[in-house]
Each structure stands twice: as structure tokens, then as C-alpha cells.
N, C-alpha and C positions, 0 to 999 in steps of 0.2 A: 648921116650916112645915106647914100643914095639907094634907090630901090634895086632889088635883084630879081632875076627871072630864073626859076627852077624848071628844068626840062625833065619830066618824069615819065618813066615806063611803068604803066599801070596794068596790073594783072587782075583777072577775074571778071572783066566786063563781057557781057554776052549780047547786049543790045543798046540801042540809042538811049533808052531809059536809064541804063547803068551810067553812061557817061554824063547824063544830065544830073543824076543823083550825086556823083562825085563832084561835079562842077558847083552844084548848090552847096554842098558841104564845105567846099573850099572858100567860096565867096562869103559864107557866113562868118568866117574868121575875121576878127579885127586886124587890120594891117594888110590884108590881101586886096590888092588893087583890081586884079582881074584874073580869071581862071578859064582856060580853054581846054576841053577834054575831047579827044577824038576817038570814038569807038572803033573806027575802021583801022587805025594804026596802033591802038592801045597806048597812045601817048597823051601827055598833058603838059600844058605850059602855064606856070603860075607866076604872076608878078606880085611881089610883096615887099613890105618894108621890114627889114630885119630888126629894126629898133622896136617894132610893135609885135611881131610874130616870128617865131623861130621856124626853121625848116623841120625840126622835130615835131612841132605842133601841126604842121601841114601834113606830115606823114601820119600822125595820129588821127587827123580828121579823115584821111582816106581810109585808114583801117577801121575807124568808127562807122564809116559808111558801108563797110562790108567788103572792101577791096584791098589790094596790096600794091604799094609803090616799090619798085625794085630798088634794093640797096645792097651794098657789100660791107663787110666788116673785116678790117685788117688790124694786125698787131704790129706796132712799131716800137723797136727798142730805142731807148733814150739814155744817153750818158750825160753826167754832169749835174744831176739833181742832188741836192743836199738836204732837202726837207719838204714837208707837205706844201709849203708855199711855192716851191719850184714846180711841183706837180700841178698846182692850180694855175700857175702862169702858162704852162704848156697846154693845159686844157683850154684856157681862154683863147690862146693863140690858134689852136686847132679848130675850135668852134667858130672862129671868125672867118675861116676859109669858106668861100661860097661853095655850096654843095655838101658840106659836112653836116650830117644830121645830129650826131652826138659824139662826144669824146669823153672817155674816162681814163685818167692817168694814175697809175699805181706807183707810188714812190718806193714801195718795198720790192717790187719786181722790176723797177726801171723800165716799165712798158706802158704804152698808150694803146687802148682799144678804141678804134675809130670806126663809126658807121657813117657811110657817105654815099652820095648819089654818083654812080660812075659816069653819068652823062655830064656832070658839072665839075667833078673834082678828080684828081689823080693822086697817086702816091707822091709824085714830085711836089705837088702843091703842099702836101702835108709835111714833107721833109723841110720845105722852105719855111713853113710855119714854125716848126720846132727850132730851126736855126734862127729865125727872127726873134724867138723868145730867149735866145742866148744859149741854147743847148745843142747837143750833137745827136742827130738821129742815126740809128744803125740801118744803113741802106741795104735793100735787097739786091742780090745779083740776078742774073738771068737764068740761073741754074735750077730755080725752083725752091720749094718750101724748105727742103732739107738744108740748103745753103743759108737760108734765113736763120734757122736755128743755130747753125754753126757760126754764123756771123755774130749772133747775140752772145753765144758762149765765148767767142773770141774777144768780143768787146768787154765782157765782164771780166775775163781773165786778164786782159790788158790793163783794165782799171785796177785790179788787185795788185798786179805787178808794179804799176805806176805809183800807187799809194805806198807800197812797200819801199820802193826806191826813195821816195820823198821822205818817208819816215826815217830811214837809215841815214840819209844825207843830213837831215835836220838834227838827228840824235848825235851824229858825229861832231857837228859844229857846236852843239849845246853842251857836250861833256866838259870842254874847257871852261864854259861859263858856270857850270855847276861846281867845278873845282874852285873857281875864283870865289863863288858864293860861300863854299864851305870854309875857305881860308878866312874870309871876312867875318863869318859868324863864329867859327870855332878856333881859328888860328891866330887870333890877335889883330886881324885886319890887314888889308892890302896896303902896299906903299902908295903914296900919292902919284909917283911917276915911275915909268919903266926905268929900272936901274941903268945908269950910264947914258941915258938919252935925254932926260928932262921932259919927255912926252908923257902927258897924263895917262895913267894906267887905264882910264876909262876907254881909251881908243882901242884897247885890246877887245873889250866887250863889243864895241862898235864893229870891229873887223869880223868878229864871229857872228854877230846878230844880223848884220846887213845881208849877207848871202841867204840867210834863212828867210828874211823878209821878202827878198826878191824871188827866190825859187819856190818856197812853200807858200808865201803870202800872195803870190801873183794870182793864183786861181781864185782866192777869196776876194781879192780886190776887183778882179774882172767880173766875177759873178755879182758882186755888190753893185758895180756900175750898171750891169745889165738889169738887175732887179729894180734899182731906184730910178734910173733914167729911161730905160726902154719899156719895162713892164709896170713901172710906177707902183711898186710894192716893195716890202722889206722882208727879207728871208734870213735864215740863220747865218749865211755868209756875211750879211751886213753887221750882225752882232760880233762875229769873230774879227772882221776887218776893223771895226771900231775899237774893240778891246785891245787888239795887238798893236794897231797903229798908234793908239793913245799912249801906250807904254813906250813904244819905240820913239815916237816924235818928242815926247816929253824928255826922254833921256838924251836925245840929240840936242834939244834946246839947253839942257843943263850942261852938257859936255862943251858946247861952244860958248857958254857964258851968258846966254839970254835969260836963263832962270837959275835960281839957287835951289838946290835940292839933291836928292839921291838919284842914282842911275838904275834903270830897270831894263837893261838890255837882256839880262837873263830871263826876266819875266816875258818880254816881248817874243823871244825865241821859243821858250818852252810852251807858251800858249799855242803857237802854231804846230809845234812838234806833238803835243798831246792831242790836239784836234785832228791832225793828219793821222796819227796812230789810231784814233777812234774811227776815222773814215776807212782805214785799212781793215780794221777788225769788222766794221760794219759791212764792207764789201764782201769779205769772206763769209760772214754770216748769211748774207743774202744769197750767196752762191749755194751754201749748204741748205738753205730753206727751199730752194728750187731744185735740189738734187733729186727729189722723188720723181719729178717729171722726166728728167734726163735718164734716170735709171729705167723708167718704163720704156722710153724710146730705144734704149740700148738693148732691150730684150728682143727686139726684132731680128729676124734672121737676115743675114747678108746676101745669101743666095738661095736659089730653089732648084731642085732637080726635076725638070720637066720630062714627061713621058709622051712621046709622039704616038700617033695612031699605029705605027708599025712596031711599037715597043721600044724604040730607040730612046735612050736616056741622054740628057744633056744638062749641064749645070749653067744657069744664067743668073745675072744680078737680080735682086729682088724687084727693082723698079721696072724690069722687062716682063714681069708676069702679068698676064691679061686675064680678064674674066673668061672662064671656060677652059683655061689651061688645066691640064692634069699634072699633079705633082706627086712624086714618090717621097714619102717621109719614113726614114729608117728609125729604129729604136735609138733614143737619145738625142735625136735631132729636133729642132724647133719646127713647128708647122709654119711655113712661110707667110701664109695669108689666110683670111677667112675662107671657109669653103665647106663642102659636104663630102663625106666619105663615100667613095664609089667602089672601093674594094679593100678587103682586109678588116681586121679588128684589133684593138689595142686599148690600153689604158692611157689616158692623157692627163698630165698635170696642168690644171688650169688655175693654180694658186695665184699666179701673177696678175690674173684678170679678175677672178672672183674672190680671192682671199681664202678659198676653200683648199685645205691641204690634202684632202683625200683625192687620189686620181679618179677620173670619171671614165667609165667604159664607153668605147666608141665602136660602132660597127657600121655596115653599109646603110646609108640613108641618114646617118647622124651628122649634125652640124658641128664643125670645129672652129676654134678661134685662132687667128694668127698669133704667133709668138708663144703659144703654149707648147709644152714639151711632150713628144711622143715617148711612151715608156718602154713597151716591150714587144710590140708587133709592127709589121710593115703596113703602112697605110697608103692608099692612093686617094688623093684628095683633089676634087675639082674646085677651082677658085671661083668664089661667088662675089667677093669684094676685094678690091686692091687699092693700094695707095692711101689716100686720105679717107677712104670710105671704110677701112678696116676698123674693127672694134678697138684695137690698141690706140690708133690715131684718133678715133672719136673720143676715147677716154681722155687723152691728153688735151684735145680741143675743148672738151667740156670743163676740165679742171682749169685750164688757162682762162676760159670765159668766166668761170666762177671767181677766180682770183681777181679778175678785172672789175667785177661788179661788187662793190663794197656794201657791207651791212649798213642799216640805217644809223646805227650807233656811231658810224664814222662821221656822220653829219655834225655831231656834237664836237668832235675833234676838229673838223674843218672850220666850224664857226669860231672856235677858240683860236685856232692857228691864224685865221685871217686878221685878228686884232692883236695877237700875242706880241709879235715883234715890235710894232709901233708902241704898244703899251710898255714893253720892257725898256725901250729907248727913253720914253718919256719919264719912266720911273727912275732910271739911272741919272738923267739930267736933273730931275727934281732933287734927288738925294745929294747929288754932287753940289748943287747950289745951296741946299739947306746946310750941309756940313761946312761949306765955305762961309756962310753968313752966321751960323750959330754953333760954332765948334764947342764952346765951353758947355753950353746947356745940354747939347746932345751927348757929349762925352760923359758928363755927370749922370745923365739918365741911363746910359748904357752900363756904366760902372755899377749902378745900383741893382742891375739885373743879375740873376745867377747864371752868367755865361762867362766864356773865356774872354781874355783881354782884347782890346782893339789892336788892329794892325799897327805895328811900330809904336805901340803905346798910345796911339792917337795923335791928333794935331798938337803942335808945340804950344798953341794957345791954351790947350787943356792939359798941359804937363807932359805931352808926348815928345817923340823924337823927330817928327817931320813937320814941315810947314803946313799951314792950313790949306793952301792951294794944292800942295802935293797930296795931302790926304784926300781932298775932294776928288783929285784925278784918280787915285787908287780906288776909291769907292765907285766912281763912274765905271772904270774898267772892269772891276769885279762884278758889278750889277748887270752889265751887258753880257759878260762872258758866262755867268752862272746859268742864265736862262737857256732852256733846251727845247725849242719847238720840234726838234728832230725826233725826240722820244715820243712826243705826242702824235706826230705824224706816222710813226712806225707802229704804234700800239695796236691798231686794228688790222691793217693789211698784213703785217707779219704773222699774226695769229691766224688770220683767215687763210693765208697761203699754206700754213702747216695743217690747218684743219681740213681743207679740201684735199690735201695730199694724203692725209690719214684716211679720208673717205675713199679715195681712189685705190689705196692699198688694200682696203677691206671690201671692195666691190660696191661702194656707195658713192654715187656721183651727184653732186649738187650743181645746179645750173647757175648759181651765183652766190656771192657772199650774202646778199639780201635773203636768199632762200635759206642759206645756212643759219642765219639768225632767226628766221621764222619757225623753223622746224621744232625748236625746243619749246615753243609756246603752244603747241598743239594740245588741245583738250579732249578731242574726240577723234578716234581713228575708225574710218569706215572701210571695211574690206569688201571687195567684190568676192563672190564665192568661187565661181568656177575658174580654175587656173591660178587663183591667188591663195585661198585657204585650202583648196583641193588641187590635185595634180593636173586637172584639166584633161585627163585621158580617160574618157568614158569607156566602159565595157558593158556589154549586154549581160544582164543577170537573170532576167525572168521573162517568160512569155506565158500569158494566160489566155485561154480561149473562153470568152464569156459572151452572153447575149440572150435575147429573148427566145431564140430557137435552140438553146443549149439543151442537150440531153444529160442524163445523169453522169456521163463520163466527161463532161466539160467540152464536148465537141459541138461546134456551131454549124448549122447548115444554112446556106443562102443560095437561092435559085437552084436547088437540088445539088449544090456543091457542098461537100463536107469540108468544113474548115477546122482542122485540128491545130495544135500549136505551131507546127511547121508551116501550115498554110497561112496562118495569121502573120507569122514572121516573114514569110515570102512576100506577101502583099505589102507589108510595112517597109521591108528593106528595098523592094523594087521601087516603091514610091519615093524613097529617100535617096536613091542612087545619085541624083543630081545635086544634092544638098551638101554644103561644106561644113555644116554645123557639127560640132563634136558629138552631140547626141545622135545625129543621123549617121555619122561615120561609124559609131559604135554598133548601131543596129545592122548596118550593111556588113561590117566585119564579122559580127556574130552570126549572121545568116550564111556568109561564105565559109566560116569555120565549120558550120553544120553541113556543108556541102549542098546547100540549096541552089537551085538553078533560077537566077533572078531574071526578070524581064526588064526591058527598057521602058521607062515611064514616058507618058505623053502629057502635054498640057500641065507641066510642072509649075506650081505657083507657091512661093514662100509667103506665109502670113506672119509678119514679124511679131514675136511675142506670143504666138498662139500655136503655130505648127505649119503643116504643108498640105497642099492639095495636089493630086496627080491622077492620071488615068493609067491603070495597069490591066492589061489583057482586055481592054475595052470597058472596064468597070471603074467608076470614080472611087478613089481611095482617099480617106482623110487620116492623118496621123498628127495628134496634137493634144491640146488640153480640152477641158470640159466645154469652154466657151466656143471653141472651133466646131465641135460636134453640135452643140445646141444651136448655133447660128445656122447650121446646115439642116436642122430639123431632126437630128439623131439624138435620142434620149440616152444620156450616159449613166443613168441611175443604176442599171443592172450591174455595172462594173464598180460601183462605189465601194463595196467591201474590199475588193481586190486592190483598188487604188489606195484606200486608207491603210491597208496592211503594208503595202510596198512603200508608201510615203513615210510611214512611221519608222521605217528602217533606214531612212535617209536616201532612198533611191528616187530617181526621177522617173515617174511612170507616165506613159503616153497612151492615150486611147487610140484604137484602130477601128475605123468604120469602112466597110466594103459594100459598095453598091447601095448605099443608103441605110445599111443596117450595122448596128454595133457588132464588131467581130471579136475584139479582145483587147488585151493590154500588153504592151511591151515596156520593160523597165531597164534603165541604165543606172550604173552607180559610178561615182567619181571618188577615188580614194583620197582621203584627207592626208595632207602633207604631215610628215612626222613632227615638224617643229611648230605646227599651227597652234596647238594648245599651249605650248610653252611661250610662244609669242604673245598670245592673248593674255596669259597670266602675267607676263612681264609688264605689259602695257597697263594692266589693271593695278599692278603693284606700284606703278608710277603715278597712279591717280587718274589715268586716262579712261574715258568711257569708250567701249568698243562696240561698234555696230557692224552688221552685215547686210549687204544689199544684193538681191539676186532676182533674176527673172523666173526662178523656180517657184513652185507652189509652196504654200505656207507650211505643210507638214514636212516636206523634204528639207526646207530651209531651217525649220526649228530643230529637226533631228541633227543636222550638221552643226548648228549653233550649240546644241547641247554637248556634242562630242568635243568641241574646241573650247567650251567655257564661256560662250557669249550669252548674255541674258536674253531669253526669248522675247522680252519686251523691246529689245533693240534690234530686232530682225525685220527688215522690209522685204517681203516676198512678192512675187508676181509683178515686179517693176519692169515695165517695158524699157528697151534701150534708150529711147528718146526721153524717158522720164527720170533717168538716173541723176541727171544734173539738177532737176527740180527737187529730187529727194535730198541731195546734198545741200542745196540752197535752203531748204526748209529747216534742216538741222542747224544751219548757220544764221537763221533769221533772228535769233535772240542774241547774236554776237558771239556765239560759240565758234572757236577756231577749230576747223575740222581738217583732217588729212584723209584724202581718198586714195586707196590703194587698189590698183587694177592692172589689167594686162591686155585688154582687147580694144578693137576699134570702137565698140559701143561704149567703152569707158572714157574715151577721150573728152567728151563734153563735161563729164563729171569731174575728171581730173583738172580741167581748166577752171571749173567753178569753185573748187575747193580752195581753202586757205593755203593748203599745200597739196599738190598732186604728186603721187608717187607711182611710178610704173616699174613693173618687173622687167628686167633686161630680156627675158624670154618672150616678152609681149610683142605686140605689133609696133612698127615704126610710128604709126599715127599716135598710139598711146604714149610712147616715149617722147615724141615731139611735144605733146600737150602737157607733159609732166614737169614738175620742178625738180624732182629727185628721181634718179634711175637706180634701181637695185640690179646689179649685174647677175646676181644669183637668183634662183627660183625659191628663195627662202623668206617666208614672212617674218622670221626672227630678225632679219636685216632692217626691218622698220624700226625696231628697238635700237639697233646700232646707229641708225641715222639720227635718232633723237639724242642718243648719248653723245655722239660726235658734235652735234649742234650745241648741246648744253656745255660740253667741255670746252669748245672753242669760244663760246661767249664768256665762260668763266675766265679763260685765259686773256681775252680782250679786256675784261674788267680789271684783272690783275695788272695788265700793262698800263691801262689808263690810270689806275690808282697810283701806280709807281710814278708815271710821268707827271700827273697832276700833283701828287704828293711831293715829289722831288722839287718841282718848281715852286710850289706853295711854301715849302720849308726853306729852301736855299736862297730864293730872291730876297726875302727880308734879312737874312743873315748878311748877305753881301751889301745890302743897302745900309745896314747899321754899322758897316766898317769892320766886320768880324772875319772877313775872308781875304786872303791875298789873291790877286788876279791869277797867279799861276795855279793855285789850288782850285780856283773857280773854273779855269779852263779844263783841268784834269777831271773835275766832277762832271762838267758838261759832256766831255767825251765818253766818260763811263756811263752816263745816263742812257744814251741811245744804245750802247753796246749791251747794257744789262737788259733792256727791253727785248732786243733780238735774242739774247741768250735765253731769257725766260720763255720766249716763243719756241725756240729750238728744243728746249727740254720737253715740250709737248709732243715732239715726234715719237717719243717712246711709248705713248699711250696706245693701248689696244681697247677697242670698244666692247669688250666682253663684260665690262662692269662700268659703273658711273665714274666719271673722272674725279680724282682727288688731287689736291694741290701738290702733294709730295709723291705722286705716282712714280716719278723718275727714280726715286730712291729705292723703289721696290723691284727694279729691273735687275 
């Protein structure tokens, strides 16, 4: 293969050294001939040998250097796939396209998720790659993303209808063949010729079986040709084509006198009818498995009532709503898009997004989610997110991404599938030849076993009713038809698809099937305190005036100014006015509630992890922890008793110094979430170790930990934001698999460092982006739900794999030993894949308020 040149748009470079760093990282890769990176244009050009290095490795090298190469990810619907080998053929074809970084093809969803460099590859290139692999892509229109979903649904429905028509057509032509078989077996046998014509009665079977071969068999024969000749692989279609054509061609040879033996036209036709019926049921099951996503999308409102500045109301289609538009939402109506309430108050049913059935009160300033239902009051909502940026669309996007990223356990199935079909064909040929060469010895051995009799009593050489060659043909056909790589290929993606949908229904979003698999293995759960175990809404609880100049009444004097509690609070709140930290906002709100007249601070400086410095009324003010004051030469010792008392109550106490003297202490408290203790207890019951990490002081942290049931020894207090990731990594140093649960910007590095990062949906976009799991509700108990869903999904995958592997392990030997008729083998093959899908669909009834049990669906 000749070398390729990738044209990259590289983000994050700020100087010539950056471009040199990227260039050196690229040229260090084996297979990269040259790399040119231009800082001025943010562009790079890389010449490489695709036989030695992939475009994905080039992207990884750029990311490893600390920069980002622009890429896009698109989902392409694909029709015509029949097994995991088909998906693999599409993946290889897509990844061979210049500019494609990576491709994952999901046989269960009939979709490909393709990451590509838009400078070097286009959708048309990928469509051609799918067609070159022998399959049909679902092409996008120019109408946008909605039409893409409609096109995929239409393609899926068309496939269901097509398989149904083929099944009915084949069944209609097979009924006379079944009637002839019944007469032959139970009615004394068929006449040799058609009465009054002298034409052998076998031509009737030929007349009915041939149209079935042409119309039902055509798809399998064409796909077999594509697989063998174009893709140089063997898939399930090859097995079906070989089994059916063997029975049909053998019967034709007997009918025209080339061979002596029995006719198997009924078998040839019924093989295709059973397989097509299985494909029809499979297509229907796939549609049901993806129904959860369609249901979510159908929850969206169709229109919105916009309110103009003059109060005029007008109804517009949802796609015409823009950010900043104000929408009136009446009781019973769906909120059209994400926004913030600017007028009115009401209860809103958010169950379709969070899984929480209790309506949530909303008033002016509260955020609302699109597609949720307004219950009883009129709301005016200002749109903040529209189109693909809304929560409902993001949920669908995350679930689809998760379904496209398969668990590691799928690699086992993929490795087996890659060799499965060739091994089955080799096995069938081997046993066909062995039966032909050693019929008496084999028949004698089989008859000595405690099993049912051989097909047709065995070969004539061993006392049976058919010739040795005919029996060998029957064994070959049965052995290729009984094998079912389809069930193996469906086992993991079908269960993953249902598992991610269960998560979405309960407000738990997994970023991939690989994440879904990892969550169940978590041994330690690390909670951030503020906003995760607590509500994150601090309120001012205490103000204490203390200091070296305090008189008996607790009043402090500084520079002839008397500082009572209100004065201490005024200085602290004035200094904190420019801070966005929750502790600071609580102090400011508390001062305003007391009616204090606050000043505008000057020289404001945030000291991360310690507090703030500012100048108020010309005096330097410090608000923060002991270290902040000590570094400034202020002795915090006189406030130690007050600090200890407040911190022992779980409050966050902050020292206040004014003009170089200790002035007092202010304290905030953060209410613990109602379900925090229950979540910790449930995790400990599962055998998980629970830790808490916080920037708060030791006493406050331990007080909160005691209230929620966390062992004080598992509390990490006083951890600076930049050190949270190090704390998580130290927990994992001995191989422990840790889940970090957080919600803030400062949690993002720790979320990324953890074995599984979990972000609360109420948290910042940065935290959610860094996380593997997003919890749509503000409820720590959903961490337990995530683990339960993960464990349940993996249990279902293992059930499916056990069935698929067990079926093939048991049935292939039976067919090879001459104990199965080809028509029964074909029926069992069709039933196998349908049963795997049915088992996965039964999982849809599971609710993660308890651990998954195998027979849960019977309890519904």
C-alpha cells in the first residue's frame, strides 16, 4: 500500500515550541515519513505508511503531546448485515478509507460509529466503503439530523416488511411440500409419477422449491459471494447458502438421473423459510430493543409558544426556537427546550429525564429541562439550549455512543466469530468425508451411545435406508446449518443496548459499553463532599467576634473601631463580594439578609484552597483558613476554641482578620442530602469501601463523614483542587479500582484519573465531559443504581454467551454424528439468535432498585 498524507487541524498550540513538540511526537512514530506542523495556521501535514501506523495512532500521539487534532464522529445506518462477521467486514472497509480514524460497527443496532478527519474524508467516502463491502448505507438527506433518524427508522421498518413478505411467500410455497412429506411419511407414500402424465412426482417438489431458492435464497447467495470474493471472509450467509444449495442441487441431480437417492426439495425450501423467519423475528426484536431511544425523542414538544417583548404570543415549530427566546408554558404542556424560569411558579414532572416520579417545584431563576411536563402553573421560560444541545438530545447522543462502544467481553466473541465459520465448514467437510469412508464403523459407534437413531436409519452400508454418499451429504448440510455465529455476535451488543436504555430511563448515562462493563468492578467509591454528599447550598450559620482585644462581651476593637459580630460579618462579606465560591456566596447572602451595608472590595485575590485577600474601606481583610492567616503574620490561636466547636458540628468555619488583627470567625453549613447515608450504606453492603475527599478541614470533614456513615479513616480533608487527582491515583496505586463521584470543575482531573469517573448531572459541563458516567439527578443513591445496572447487564451478556456457546457446543456434534435432519438444524439455527434477542429484551423490565435476578421479568 502506498503512503498517505493526513491534513490535520490541530488545536491548543500557543507558540512555535508547541508546533515543534507536536512534530517531534509524530516523527517518533514508526511508519511516519515526515511531519510538518505550522503554529501560525494551526495545521499539520503528516506523511505515513498505513501498513505500519494507523491514523488513530497519529491522533493519539498528538493527544499524548497535550494537543488535539480536529475530528468528527458520525453514525451511519447499515442494512443487510446478518452476523458479527458482516459487521467486521464493514469495519475493515470503513477503516481503509483515507481520513478515517476509527470505526465501530454494531450488528445489533445496524449502525456504524465512524470518527474521521473532515479534511481528508467525507460521508460519501464512507457510504462508498459500505457499498464496496457489499452492504447498503442509510444515506443522509439535506434536511438535518431529524431526517437521518427518520431514514434509519424507515430503513428498519422496510427491512421488517421485506423479511415478512419473503417469509410468507416461502411459507406459501413450502406448504405443498410439507403436505407431500406428510403423505410420504404417514399416508403410505407418494406415487412415482403424476397421475395421467407419466412425469415423475419429484418435479412437483422442484416446481415449488425453485422459486423459494430464487427469491429467498438470492440474498444469501449474493451475500455469500460478497463475503467470500470481495471481503475474503466467511459469514453466516455462507453457511446457509451451502446447506440449502447442497440439499437443492443434490435433489436436482437425483431428479435428472445423475445420482441415485432421495429428494430433499422440502428440506432445501424449509431451510430458507426457517432462516428468513428468524431474520424477520430478529429485525423486529432489534426494533424493540432500540424503542427506548425513539420513545425519548418522541417526548419532545412539536411546537413552542413564543412571547414577544410587547406580550404578543405566537406558536412556532420547535426547530425555530432560538437561545434567548421566551416561551409560555401552560399547565399540562411540555416545556419545549432547556431554559430558565423568568416568570411564574409551578411543579414540573421530570421523570422522563431523571427517573424521579415526584414533580419538582420551579420558580423564577430555576432551570428547567426540555420535554418535561408543566403540572399546574403558567411558566415563562427563557431558552438557554436548543436543538442538539438540549438535555434530551444529549441523553440520546450519549446512549447511542454507549451502544456503539462495546464491552471488552465482546472481544472474546469477536475472536471466536473470526474463526467460527471456517471451522464449521471444515468440520462439516471432515465428517462428511469420514461418514463416506467409514459408514459401518461410525454407525456402530453411534448406535452404542444412549442417543436417538441416525437420520433415515443411517447409510445403507450400515443397515440404513439411504446410500452412503447421500448420508454424507445430509451430515454435511446439517453440520453447516446448525452452527449459529449470529447468536454469538448478538449476545453482547443486544444486552448492552438494553442496559444503556435502562440507564437512560433511570437517569444514569454510560458513555460506552466498555464503561458499562467496568462499573460493576468498582471496589472503592470516592465521594467529593460539597455538592455530592451535601446539597452544595451553603448558608451562613454563625458569626463569632474573637481576638486579642476582645472584652468580656466578645467585642473586638481595632484602631479604635468597635468590631461586634455585625462588623466582623460586614468586613468578611464585603471582601467576599467578588468571589463565586459557594462559601463566599453564603456569607454575602447572610450579610444581606441581616440588612448590612456592604462595601465594594479592592485588590481582591483568590488564594486557592486557603481563602481570599481584599481591601475593604482601605483596610486589608483576610477570610480563610489557619494557614492563610499564619502566612500573613496573624496568630489564629485565640479563635481555636470557636473553630473547634463549629467544626465539630460539621460546619465550615473561616477566620476573619482585619487590618492585620484577628477579628472573628464566620461559619457556613451545607445540608447533607437525604439519601447520602442510604447510598453509603448500600455501597458498603455490596462490599465497596467508601471514601470522602474534600478541601474542607479535618474536623468538618469527619463530622459530615460520621453523619453519612463513612469511616473517619477513609476521609481525606484539606485536599487542594489540583491534588484531588493525586489522591485518587494513590488509592489506585495498589490496583484498587476506584470510582470518583463529583460535580465541580475542580473534580474533572480526579474524574479522569479514576477507574470510573461519575459526574452529577447538576454539575459543571467540564466535570460531565471528563466523566464516564453521568447521573441526571442530584442523588448519590444513583451511584448504586449505576453499579446495579452494570452488574445486571454483564449478567445478561454472560447468559447470552452461555446460551450461544452452549448451543453451538452441543448441537454441532449432534449434526456431525448424523443425528439431525438438515431442516431441523436450520430451524434450531434460526431459533438460536431469536432466543438471544428475546433473553435480552426480557431485561427491559428490570428496575435498578434492587440487584438483578435471572427471573426478574416473572415478578413484573
